Every structure is written in C-alpha cells, then in structure tokens.
C-alpha positions in Angstrom: 91.1 71.5 130.3 91.2 69.3 127.1 87.9 70.8 126.1 89.3 74.4 126.1 92.6 73.3 124.3 90.8 71.3 121.7 88.7 74.3 120.9 91.5 77.0 121.6 91.3 79.0 118.5 87.6 79.5 119.1 88.3 80.4 122.7 90.9 82.7 121.6 89.0 84.7 118.8 85.8 85.0 121.4 88.3 86.6 123.8 89.4 89.2 121.1 86.0 90.3 120.6 85.2 90.5 124.4 87.8 92.8 124.3 86.6 94.9 121.9 82.9 94.7 122.9 83.9 95.8 126.7 86.4 98.4 125.4 83.3 100.1 123.5 80.8 99.4 126.4 82.9 100.8 128.9 83.2 104.2 127.0 79.3 104.1 126.1 78.5 103.3 129.7 80.8 106.3 131.2 79.6 108.8 128.6 76.7 108.1 127.2 74.9 106.5 130.1 76.8 108.1 132.7 77.0 104.8 134.8 80.6 105.1 136.1 80.2 102.3 138.5 78.4 100.0 136.1 81.5 100.8 133.6 84.0 99.8 136.3 82.7 96.5 136.2 82.8 96.3 132.5 86.8 97.2 133.1 87.0 94.5 135.3 85.8 92.0 133.1 88.2 93.9 130.2 91.1 92.8 132.5 89.7 89.5 133.2 89.6 88.7 129.7 93.3 90.0 128.8 94.5 87.5 132.2 92.4 84.7 130.4 94.2 85.1 127.1 97.4 84.7 128.5 96.4 81.7 130.9 95.4 80.1 127.3 99.1 80.5 126.2 99.8 79.1 129.2 97.8 76.2 129.0 98.8 75.4 125.6 102.6 75.5 126.6 101.8 72.9 129.4 100.0 70.5 127.0 102.5 70.7 124.2 105.6 71.4 125.9 106.8 73.6 123.1 106.3 77.3 121.8 103.7 77.3 118.8 102.0 80.2 116.3 99.1 79.9 118.7 101.2 81.0 121.8 103.2 83.8 119.5 100.0 85.1 118.3 98.9 85.6 122.2 102.1 86.9 123.2 101.7 89.7 120.1 98.2 90.7 121.3 99.2 91.1 124.9 102.3 93.4 123.7 100.1 95.2 121.4 97.7 95.7 124.4 100.5 97.4 126.4 102.0 99.4 123.7 100.1 100.4 120.6 96.7 99.4 122.3 97.3 102.4 124.6 97.3 105.1 121.9 94.2 103.2 119.8 92.3 103.2 123.2 92.7 106.7 123.6 91.9 107.6 119.9 88.8 105.6 120.6 87.9 107.4 123.9 88.2 110.6 122.1 86.0 109.5 119.1 83.1 108.1 121.7 83.3 111.4 123.5 83.0 113.5 120.4 80.2 110.9 119.0 78.1 111.5 122.1 78.6 115.4 122.5 77.4 115.4 118.8 74.5 112.9 119.1 73.4 115.4 122.2 74.0 118.8 120.5 76.8 119.6 122.9 79.6 121.4 122.4 82.7 119.5 121.2 85.8 120.0 123.3 88.6 121.2 120.9 90.9 118.9 122.8 89.1 116.0 121.5 89.5 116.8 117.8 92.0 114.8 115.9 95.2 117.1 115.2 96.5 117.0 111.8 99.9 117.1 111.3 102.3 118.0 108.1 105.7 118.1 107.1 108.2 117.8 110.0 105.7 117.2 112.7 104.3 114.6 110.8 107.6 113.0 110.1 108.5 113.1 113.9 105.1 111.5 114.8 105.8 108.7 112.3 109.3 107.9 113.5 108.3 107.6 117.1 105.7 105.1 116.2 108.4 103.2 114.2 110.7 103.4 117.1 108.0 102.1 119.3 107.6 99.4 116.6 111.3 98.7 116.5 111.5 98.4 120.6 108.7 96.1 120.7 110.5 93.9 117.9 113.5 93.7 120.1 111.9 92.9 123.3 109.6 90.0 121.3 112.8 88.6 119.9 114.8 88.8 123.3 111.9 86.9 124.9 112.0 84.1 121.7 116.0 83.9 122.8 115.1 83.0 126.2 112.2 80.9 125.5 113.6 78.6 122.9 117.1 79.5 122.6 119.3 80.1 119.4 119.9 77.5 116.7 123.4 75.7 117.0 124.4 77.1 113.5 124.0 80.6 114.3 127.7 80.3 116.0 128.9 78.7 112.8 128.2 81.4 110.4 129.7 84.9 109.8 127.8 88.1 110.7 127.6 89.1 107.1 125.6 85.9 106.1 123.3 86.4 109.1 120.2 87.7 107.0 120.8 85.4 104.3 120.6 82.5 106.5 117.6 83.9 108.0 115.5 83.7 104.8 117.0 80.9 102.9 117.3 78.2 105.6 115.4 75.5 104.4 114.9 73.6 107.8 113.5 76.4 109.3 116.0 76.1 112.2 117.9 79.7 112.3 118.2 81.8 113.9 115.9 80.5 116.5 115.4 77.0 117.9 112.1 76.8 116.7 110.3 76.6 113.2 107.3 78.3 114.0 108.9 81.4 115.6 111.6 81.4 112.6 108.9 82.0 110.3 106.6 84.5 112.3 110.2 86.6 112.8 110.9 86.6 109.2 107.3 87.9 108.5 107.5 90.5 111.0 111.0 91.6 109.8 109.7 92.1 106.6 106.7 94.3 108.0 109.4 96.2 110.1 111.4 96.9 107.1 108.5 98.1 104.9 107.5 100.3 107.9 111.0 101.8 108.1 110.8 102.7 104.2 107.4 104.3 104.8 108.3 106.4 107.4 111.8 107.4 105.8 109.3 108.5 102.9 107.8 111.0 105.3 111.3 112.5 106.0 112.3 112.6 102.5 109.1 113.6 100.8 107.2 115.4 103.7 103.5 115.4 103.8 101.9 118.5 102.7 98.3 120.4 103.3 96.0 119.0 100.6 
C-alpha cells in the first residue's frame, strides 16, 4: 500500500489514461469490429478503473487523516464522470459511429449528425449546461462542508463580507476548515463566474448563423 501511495500521482494519471483508452476501445470493438462480448469486457475494466480511482482517494485519506488537493481532484473526476462525462461519452459515441460509417462507405444516420443551434435555442442549451455546472458546484461544496466543516470565523462575519473574506483571508482557512479546499474553491468559483458571464452573453447577444 505504501508503494501505491508514494506514487499516487502516477497511478491517478495512469488511471485517467486507462479511462479514455477503455472508452475508445469499447466503442471501436462494438462498432468497427462488432465484437459485442469483448466490448463488454472492456466496459467492466472501465468500471473497475473508476472504482480504483475512488479507492486511491480513500487510501490517501486513510494515510493522511485529512482532505487534500489529491482527493479533491479525484472527487471532481468522479463527479465529472457522473455528470458532464455522460454527455461527452454520447458525443464520442456518435463520432465513432460516423467515423466507422464513413470508413466503410455506409450511409450516415441523420440522427448521428451534430445539430447546430442558434439564437434562443443555443442560449437555452448553454443555460442548461451552466445549470448543471452550478448544481455540481453546490453538491461538491456541500460535500466539503460535511467532510471538513466550516471555519469558526464564518459565524463571526456579516453576510455582506462573505465573498471578501473568501478571497482575502490570508490564513486560507475560510470558509472551510481546510486551506487546500479553500484555494480550490476560490479557483472554481472564478471559473463558475466566467461560465455565467459567457452563458449570459449568448442571451444578450444571440449566436447567429455564420
């Protein structure tokens, strides 16, 4: 176990590579080689790989006794797989189907062609994606609150000073009782704000056909 944890970043990066290799291998075996049974074996490896990633976070926590950036990254990887990862996998699935049909000279199913949206329809699609991003942000932060708890100083400041303290606290112990989580949370909040501004721009300035 010590060996695994000493090289935990190597094992995490390797697991991510295996994740994408298995995803592509699964689709190629199913659509190009039409080996459905073998593709199911790859799918099982795919699932076991996700469980391995979760175990890496658990083992790291058992060793250190505290939450770290390493564990946070793994949480984000797992949350991504359960949310945005599903839609991205569907896009990859459609791409592989189109690629196989094109290579074989077969007609491409119209349902596999990417649909281009404009104007209000595109804005609604972007708002749905932002809503999912926001929900994931809230769920993960609820997990942080349960896992490490809030800082003691949270109850001592007015609500109007909350965001100021979130970014100005030099000790790094606000709003959660963990410096690594707070730094990660700050970066994510900035990304969420940028995502909101970009999404809003599609409502104020609708995307037009080029």
